[in-house]
C-alpha positions, 0 to 999 in steps of 0.5 A: 786752363781751368778744370771743369769740375768745381772743387767744394770747400770740403775738397779744398780743406782736404787738399790743404791738410794733405798739402800740410802733411797733417795726414802724417805721410811717411817718416820725414826727418824734422829738417824735411818737414820744416823745409816742406812747410818752408817755415814753422812759426815759433814765437812759442817754441814748444807750440813749433815742436807740437806742430811738427808732431801733428805732422809726423808719426813717431816724432819726439820733442827730443828729436826736434831739439836735437835738430835745432841745438845739435844737428843745426839742420833746422834754425831759430830766427825771425822770418815771415811776417817779421816773426820767429820761425824755425827754417831749414838751415840751408834756406836762411841765406835766401829766405830771410832776406826776401821776407824781412826786407820791407820790415827793416824800415820800421825796425829803425822807426821804432828805434828812433821812438826808443832814442836809438837814433843816427848811426847808432844802430849800425854801430850796435850791430857791428859791436854785437857781431864782434862780441859774439865773435869773441865771446861765443853765445850770449844771452840778450841781457848779456848783449844788452849790458855790453851795448850800454857800456858803449853808450848805446841805449838799450832800455825799453824795447830798444834791445829787442829791436837791435837784436831783431835788426842784427838778425834781419840783416843776416849776422845773428840767429838763436843758437843753444839754449842756457837753462830756460833761455836761448842764446844768440850766436853769429849765423856764420858760426852756428850754421857752418857749412850750410851758411858758407855753402849757401848761394846768393839767390837772384831776387826774382829766383827767390821770389819764385822759389818762395811761391813754389814752396808755398803752394807745395804746402798750402795749394789751392791757394791764390796770391793773396794767400801768399802775401798774408802767409809770407808778409810780402807786399801783394804786388810782389806776391803777384809778380811771384805767381806770374814768374811761375805761371808755366808751373801752375794749374788753375782750379775752380772752387766754391770760392772762386779761382785757386791754383796748384802746382802742376801734377799735384798729388791727390789728397787722401780720402780719410779725414785727419783728426789733429790737436794743433798747437798754438800758432799752427801753420794750418791757422796762419796759411791763408788770408781767408780762414772761413774754411777753417772756421766761420767768423763767429767760431774764429773769434774763439780761436783768435781772441785778441792780441794776435794769439791763435789758440790750439784747436781741435782739427777734424777733416781741415775743419776746427770743431773745438780749442783745447788747452793743457797743464801739468798736474800730478806726473801727467799732462791734462789736456782739456778739449772745449768743443764748439758743439757736441761730439760723437764718441767715435770722434772722442775716441780719435781725439784721445788718441791724438792727445795720448800721442802728445803725451808720447811726444813729451814723454808723459801720460796724457789725459783728455777731459771734456765738458759733460755737454760735449758728448752724445 
């Protein structure tokens, strides 16, 4: 049954920022944060760490790295939309097959274009599994060298698609770092108990679990939002919605009906001011992004090539972008606002910029164009 009151855009934004934990509730562990979000896009790994910082007071980059490489409670792998994500280790077994399966055919098509045909992809995956079993963590270049010695083409983008395919089939994931590069490992070795204890979830159950998890971090939302965020086919997203219908509450909004989970926690009344990194989950979570920024401003956030730039978020709305660079022992954060910023708002932005410095264990200094103050 729909509620009588219609949620305004401001109320929807505030509900979504709360669902995204951008009001920084409590002191959740790294794995709890990742599990709540279901995944954190990590094609730029430092940005993924900063996304967690924005959602948890007092978190450090060291703690995020420790969770990934020492505790192994989170894992770097390909997941939603076929892109790199941080996932909770215990979610890997059911989540990766669900969101990756429909993209596997495209990987085989791309491999054929690269000259890897016939039974070679399957042979390569078996070989990758054996070499990692024998030799432990290996860089992508080392895997490519060994495959080439077996007569498997790895030139061009072939090696990228081969390791992606091995990961999509649940065989490998990213493991420890070696210098500035990351090594591949066998999932069963790296995740250990989490991989062994994971049970195979029925596909329908997995679909419904994903819908519930999505809504916990994105409501109010609709099936098209789930499809956009996850990479599922729209028909599967609608089927997931029907499967959890008894757990949903329909709400009226200025943009049409949306859904939340029953008994969802009301959002806080204070507005959050956060410096969100590139590819932040808040920028990726819904099909319609006009609640975050109008089309004219969104073109500044996403300027081409699929790259989502860091944004200054105020109460769920992007009010500018930002960039950073290391300079003389400090981090210089340059804020490029879409319009003028009040001095009180600048102070709150400065405060969050200093928290980025704390997170990275360095000093952070914020600069603005002169026209941005009033």
